[in-house]
N, C-alpha and C positions, 0 to 999 in steps of 0.2 A: 433519555432516549438511547436506544441501542445504536452503536456505531462500530464500523469496521475500518481499520486503518492499515495501510501497507507501509512498511518501513524498509529502507535500503541504505547501504553504504558500500563504497568501494575505494575510499581513501583512508589511510591511517589504520588504526586498529578497528576493523569493521565491526566485530562483535561488541567491543567496548562502546563504540559510537551508538549502536542500536540500543544496548542496555542503558546507556546514559539517557537517550531520548525517551525510552520507556519509563524510566524513573521520573523524568520531568513531566511526561504526559500524565502520570498517575496523580499529579496534583489537582487535575481537573477531570480526570477520567477514572472511574472505578474499573480496573482491569478485570475482565472475566476470564479471558483465555488468550494465550500467546502460542502461535505455531512454533515448530522447530525452525531454526535458522537453516536456510539452504543457500548454497553457492550457485550463482547463475551467471550466464553470459550477459554482457551489456546489450541493451536494446536501443535501436535507433542509431546512435553514434557508437560504433563498435571498437574504435581504436582507443581502448581504455581498459583498466584492470577489471577482473570479475567482481561481481557484487555479492554481498550477503543480503538476503531478503527474509522478511517474516511478515506475518499478518497478526493483527491484534484485534480482539473483540472487547468492547467496553461499554459502559453506561456513562452518560454525561448529562448535565443540565445546561450545558452551553448550547446556544443556537448554532445552526450550521456556519454562519458567518463568524461568530465568536470562536468556534472550533477552528476554522481556517486561520484566523488571526493568531490563535494560541499555537497552532502547529508551525506557522511561519515564524513566529517569534522564537520558538525553540530552535528551529533551523538557524536563524540569525544568531542567537545566543551561542550556538555551538560552532559558529564560524562558517556556515555554508555560503559559498560564493557561486552565483549563477553567471557563467560565462558562455557555455555552449549548451544548446538545447540537448537534453538527454545526456549531458556530459558528466564527467567525474564529479562525485560529491561525497563529503564525509557523512552527510545525513540527508535523507529524503523521507518526508512524512506525507503520505497521501491519504485523503479521506476517500475511501472506497465506497462505502454506503453509510447513510445516515437514516436508520430505519428503512422505510420504503419510500422515502421522500425523493422527489425528482426536482432538481434545480438546474436551470441552464441560464446563467447570467454571464456578464462579461468578466466577472472575477471568480466565479465558482460554478463548477459543473459536478453534480452528484446525480447518479452514480458516476464514479471516475471514468473518463472516456477510455475506450478500447480495452476494458477489463477482459473482454472475451478473446482478445488477441495476445494476452500476456501470460505466458506460463509462470513467470516469476511472481505474478499476483495470484493466479488461480491455484497453483500448487499449494502454497502455504494456507491460502484461504479455505481450500477444500479440506485441509486437515482439521480446521476448527469450526467450519460452518458449511458442510457439504450440501445441506438441504436449504440453505438460504436462497431465496428466489430473487433474481435480478428484477427490479420493478418495471423496467422497460421491455426487456427481452422475454420475461415470464419464463425463464429457465433457471434451474438450480445451479449453484456453483459447480456441483459434481457433473451435471450435464454439459455445462460450458467447457469444463476441463476435458471431458471425454471427447467432445467435438473438436477441440483444439488439438488434442493428441492424435486424433484420427486423420487430421489434414496431412497431406503429403509434405514431407520434410520436417515435420515437427515431431520430436520424440521426447519421451519422459526421460529425464537425466537421472 
């Protein structure tokens, strides 16, 4: 199944953290494409260092819930600590899309919530999958990015 993941880090060697996570992900995901790394402002809880973010496209035989467990185990193995919602982290791995599947359970939501509001997700995702259509909004990544950039106060950095 085709999957898109978002990765981020703002503690320690951010690029090294993301590269390490990608290497670990490649054990169960055939990596198709990786966006450039971009530096972004923190989202939600803003009193923290800037992030490095990227998006990854891959193919996997894992089910959505197996993929979630796999990603969470990588975060745990790399020492991620969850103390503050949207707080500082050495690694964050989010399942953005799993094909065109829609899941809304108490432990997993796909597509990832609020993609359309997050420049740090849409900008790298647009680099590797501008024509991918959000299965709920029925809009391409490129259109969602354009709409976000056109909103007052949001600028492309």
